[in-house]
N, C-alpha and C positions, 0 to 999 in steps of 0.2 A: 503493500500499500504506500509506503514511502516513496517508491519508484514513481507512482502515479503522482504524487504530491509535487514531487521535483518536475514531472512533465507538465502539469498545469501551471507551475510557477514560470517555466519556460516559455509556455503560451502567452501567459499575462506579461512577461517580459516583452514578448515580440511585438504584441499591440501596443504596448507603452512606448517601445523604439519607434514604431510605426506612426505614432500619433505625434511624437516629438519632431519627427523628421518633416511630416506634413505642414505643421505650425510653426516649427522653430528650424528649418532645414539646414542654414549654414552652421550653427554651434552643433546640432545634432549629429550631421554628417562627418563634422571633425572629430567628435567624441567616438562616434561608432567607428569611423575609418580607423582611428588611432587604437582602438581596442582591437579590431579585427587584425592588425598590422603585428600586434605584439603576440596576438594568439597565433597567427600564420607562423612567425618566425620561430616560436615555442615549438609548434607542431613540426614544422620541418627538421628543427635542431634535436629534438628527443628521439631516443632509440628503443623505447619500449613498445609502442603502438605502431604496426606498420600500416594501418590505415590512414592515421593521422599523418605519417610521414609523407606518404604518397598523396593524400587528398586532405591537405591542411584546412582548418576551418568546417567545410562542409561534413569531413569524417566524423565530427562529433554528433552529426544527426543519427548516424548508423549505431553508435552506442546507446544514444538516447531511446531509440525506438526499439533497440534490444532489451533495454531495461524494462519497458513497459509491454513487451510482448505478451508474457504471461497472461496479463489482464486484458489486453486486446482480444486474445485467443479465447480466455473464458466466457467473455461478456458478449463478444460481436462475431465471433467465427463459430466455436463449436455448437453443435445441435442439442437437443434435450437428451439423446441418448448416448452422445459422445462424452468425452471428459475423462480424464485420467488423474489419479487412480479411481474416483468415483464419478459417474455422469450426473449431469445436472438433474436428470429425473430422480435419482437416488438421493440427491442433496435435497431435492424439492420434497421427496416422501419424508425424510427426517424432519425437516422444518414444519411440514404441515402437522405433524403427529405430536412435535414438541409442543406446537402453539395449540393444539387442539382445533385446527383449521378443518375445513371440508376434506373429507378423505375421499371423495369419488372423484373421476375423472371423465371428462367430456368425449363424445364423438369416437370412442373406441382407441385401441392401442397404437402407440406410435412406432412400436417394434414392427420388423420384418419378421413374420413368425416362420416363414421357410428360410430364413437364414441360417448358416452354419454354427450348431453348436447352441440354438435356440432350446431354452428348456421349458416345459410344462410339466404340470401334476394330472393324474387323473382325477375324475369325480365320479360319484356315484348318482344312479337316479334315486337311490334310498339314502339321503344323507343320514347321518346320524344326529342324535340330540346335541344342541351346543351346550358345550361344558360352561358354566358360570364363572368358575374358578380355573385357572390353568393347573394341572398337576405340578408338583414338587417332587424332585429326585432326592432321595436319600443317599448322600455319601459318606461312606465308612464301612469297612468291612469288620471281619471278626475280630481283629486286634484292636480297633479303635472303640474306645469307651465313650466320645463324644461325637456320635456322628451329626451331619449337619443337613439339614432339608433345604435344597438350593432351588431357587427360580430357573426356569428354562432358558432365561436370558438375563446376561449380566455384564459388569463393567470389566472389559479386559485391562490387562496391565498397563497401566502408565504411572510413571514415577513423578513425585515432587520434584521438581528442578526441570523434567522435560515439560510438565504442566506447571501452570501458575498456582499458588496458594489459593485463589479464588476458584478456578477450574476444579481443584481438588476438593475444596469445602462444597461446593455445589454438587459435584459427583456423589460425595458421601452422603449429604443430606438426601439427594433425590434417591440414591439407593434404601435408605433410612424409610423414607414415604412410601416406596414402591416395594419393598419386600424383597430386594435383591441385593447380592454381593457386589463389593468393591475390590478388586484386586489393585495393591499397593504399586505394582512393578516393583523393579530391583532396588529401587531408592530407599527402601526402608518405611516405617511408620513415623508420618509426624503428627504434629498436634493437628494439622489440617484434615487428617483421616479421621479424626476422633469426634465426629459431628453426630455419631450415634447409629451410624449405618454398620452393616456387618463387613467385614474385612477378610480378605485372603492375603495374607503376607507372604510376599514372594521372597525369597533368598536366592539372589543370584551367585556369579562367580566371585565377585568382590565383597561379597558378606556384609553388605552395607547395613548398618545398623546391628550388626552381631558380628565385629570384627575387631580385633586386638589391633596394637599400635603397628605391627608388622603387615596386617592385612589379613591374617589367618582367622579362620572360624573361632568364635569364643562362645563356649556353651552358656557361660553366666549371662552375657548380654542378649543372646537368643532367648533365653528364658524369660527374661526381663519384658521382651515384646511378646513372646508367642502365648504367653500366659494371660494377657489381658483378654478381658471379657469379650471385647470387640472383634478379637481375632477369632474367626470360626475355623479358619483351614490354613495350612502352610503349604505352599507350592515351591518346590525346588527347581529353579530354572537351569536346564541344561544348554539350552539354546532358543532363540526365537526366530520367527519367519523372515523378518526383513534383513537380519544380518548374521545367519547360523556360522557357527564356527569363529566368530570375531569378537565378541563381547559388547556392552554397551558403550555409547559415548555420551559424554555430557561436556559441551563445548565450555571453555573457560569463562565466556560472557555470561553464560547461564548459572556458574557455579558460584553462588553467593556465600558469604559468611555463614548464614543460616541453613543453607542446604549442605555445605562442607561440614558442620557440626553435626546434622542428623546423619550422614553418612559416614562421618568419621575420617575426613580427607582434608587435604590443604585448599581454602578457597581460592577461587580466582585462577584456577590452573585446569587444564582440560583433564577429564576425568576418564579413563580408558579401563574398562572390566576386563580382567583377563578373559582369553577364549575357553579356557577350562577351569574346573574345580581344583582345588589344592587339598581339601578334606578328605578326598578318596581318588583313587587312581585304578581302580578295576571296577568290573561289575558287582561282585560280590562285595567289595568295599562300599560301593555306592548302595547297595541294599543295606547294609549294615547302618550307614549314615541315615538312611530314611527311618531305620527301627530307632536311631538314636532321637532324631527329631520327633518321633511319636512319643517317646520316654519322656523326653525334655518339655514338651508342650501338654504332658499330661493326658495324653489319648486322645488328641485332635485329629481330624484327618490330615494325612500326608501325602502329597502327589509330586508329580514332576511335569514340567513342560518341555517340550521337545518339537524341533523341526526336523523332519526326518532328512537323513542324509545318506549312509550307507545301511541299507536294509539288514544286513547281516548283524549290525551292531545292535539293533534294535531286538532282534532275536536272541542275541547275547544277553541282553537285560532280560528277556523272558526266561532264558536259562537259568540266569542267577537268582529270578524270583523262585522259580521251582527248587532251586537247589538250597536256597538259605531259608525257604518257606517264610519269607519276609514281603508282605504283599503292599505294593503303594495302593492307597484308597481311591485315586484317580490320576488319570494321565491326560495333560492338555496336549492336543495336537495343534501346532501352529503350523500354517501353510505359509510357503515361500511369498505369498501375497500380502503378508501381515504388514501393519504400518509401523512406523518410526519416527522418532523426532529427528535422528540422524544416522546416517550410515553410508559407508562406502557404496559408490553407485554400483560398482561391479558385483557386490555381493547383492544387493537387492534385485538386480537383473539377472544373475547367473547361478546362485547358490541356493539349495535347498530344494525339497520336493514341493510341487504345488499342492495346494489344500486339499482338492478334491483326491488325488492320488493318496496322499498322506493319510488322509482319514480312514479312507477304506483299507490301505494296507495295515494300519493299526488294528482295527478292528478285527480284520480277517486273522491277523497274526495272534491276536489275543484268544482268538476262536480256536485256532489249531492247537494252541498249547493249554487249551482248557482254562483260560484265565478271565474269560470275558464276565463271567458272571459275579466275579469276585473284585473287578476293577471299574469304576464308572470312566467314560471317556468324554472329555470336555474338549470343544473344538472352537478355534478363532481364524479368522483371515476373511476379511470384507463380509462378515455377517451384518447385514444392514435392515432387511425387511422381513415381514412373516413367511415369505416363501423360503428365504435363506434359513430360516431355523427349521421350517418345513423338510426342506432337503437334506439338510444335516443331519437329522434325527432319522429320515429314512436311511441314509446312507450307514448309520449305526451308532451316532453320537448320542448320548444322554442330555447334554445340556450344551448352551452357546455362550460364547462371549463377545463382546464388541467393543472395540477402542474409538475408530473413526466415526461410528453412528453416534456413539456418546459426545463426542467432541463437536460434532453438528449440531447435535441436540443444545450444546452449551453456546452456539453462536459462530462456529468457526466456518468460515467461507472458503477453505480449500486453497488459501494464498500461497501455500507451498514455501512458507518461511519460518517453519518449526524450528530449524536449526541456528536462526540468525538471532534471535532473541528479539526480533521486530514484528512478532505475530500482530495484526492489526486489531484483532478481537479480544486481545488479552487471555486467550486460553493456553498458547505455547510461548510464555514469556514471562520473565519476572521483572520487566520494565513497569515500574509504579505507574507512568501516565497511561500505558497501555491496558494494565489489568483493571484500572477503575471502571472501565466500560463494561467489565462483567460484573454485574451485579449479583452476588450470591443469591439473596433472596428472591430473585426472579428466574434466575436459570434454574435453580435446583428444581423446580416446578416443572421447567420443560424436559429436564433429565427423567423425572418421573412419568410424566405424560408421553414421552417417546416409547420408554419401557412398557407403559400400560397398552398403549394403543397398538404397538407392533406385536405384543402377546395376543391383543384382540384379533389383528390380522391371522395370525398362526392357528387361533382357535377356529376362525371362519373358514379355513383351508382344511384343518382337521376335520370339521364337520362335514364339508363337502364331499371329501374323500371316503364317507361313509365308515371309518374307523371309530372305534369307542375308547379305545385305550392306546397309550404310547407304545407298548409291546407289539401293537398291531402294524405299526410304521415299518415300511421295508422298501427295498430298491425297486420293486415293480411299479411303485406308485410314480415313478420319476420317468420321464422320457427325454430324448435329446435328439435334434435334428442333426443328422450326420450324412454326408453325400447324398443328400436329398432324401434320405430314408429316417424313418422315426427308430430310434434304438433306445430299448428298455434297459434302465440300469442294472436289473436284476440279470440280464443276456450280458450285459457289458461288464458287470462286476458280479459274478457268480459268487455268493456268499460262501465262506470257507465253513466246514463242517467242525464241530466239537470233537474232540479227544484223536484228533488225527496225528498229533504229536503231543507225547507226554514227556 
């Protein structure tokens, strides 16, 4: 947004100069000519920018228009079904539900229903009775003494530091009012998370909030946080979709003294989480660490988050579960499409398994190892609307998380400035002047509304499909257009049988 402001000032300056030249031609031309001469000499003599060196003065317009090209494309070029990572229709969907605006659409779909990879669900001429309240899912196996009843739709991992304190407070208050959980992200639990909402405390590779001075895992500090009443589950982060195998990134300009204190790091420095954990170095040690976390948290559900890379490594995790008899209570499957505040572009574009493939692989692998009934599967990665939830549950997930959907509910406009501390809506910045625009007492209601209305959309699809229980959702209910033919997901992804590998 600051780029647009610069452009507007440039336009205003142009009209002012034009006005002065018209009414005060001689002095104005002398001043303008002198300025252009100085700028031209500088452009020709400087060695950093080829364009300015070869095209003095007019070359500046190239950089000016390049700066505002994202805004030009978003507002004047892209159609309602275009836009990356989320289309204008997806953004409008969230805004409408967050504001409780009309949720109907006139004149039919804007999508080409015959286009490649277009998806739909089957409906029944005998729809089921519409559920008044969405089912909740119990998370916690035999070794968990404090199971948690989770909503089907929750706030995915986003750290304080990546998001502003106002955003964190609004998310947590929305979670409290709507009865769903709020994942802290790897940045630990701050005071802004403690607004009464249920918390999933994420423990990342840097052990923020539970680390000693050397950056190693601290049992004592972990217990201080994990035993809080607000903390309902603990999630061990192995990797995330946007940058698997890399570790989190908090740019120096977003690492304030307060954030550094919460995380246990030096302020105003780039904070790079290690790519892997130091508390364990093998699959069996990982299971032992999960068992330790469950013990230290007094029996709360413990799980891990993973973006699938090498399939054999996930299979080795399943082997270790069988060998140690230590079962995680849940596994969060993140797709490579997952969002982030900052990531190397080569990782976002080329590392990690896409969401759909990853979810199917994890669910089927757990079935082959006869583990699926013991472990709940949570999924995240561009979960935005009721159909996304419906599809995820048909593919085998138990519940869903959303990050970017919740950000849009807060007022995010997809300005793509999350990593610069210049977010114009106050969502992804700790700049006080930007944060003041995000009024917590207004935005938490929008988070609650978005969650509630999206769940209603899911329940409408659930009713239309003719099923009456979550266990009846399966891959045969989802179709996709492929090479001009309809492909059923049950045929595309035949479900694995239990007990085929023990």
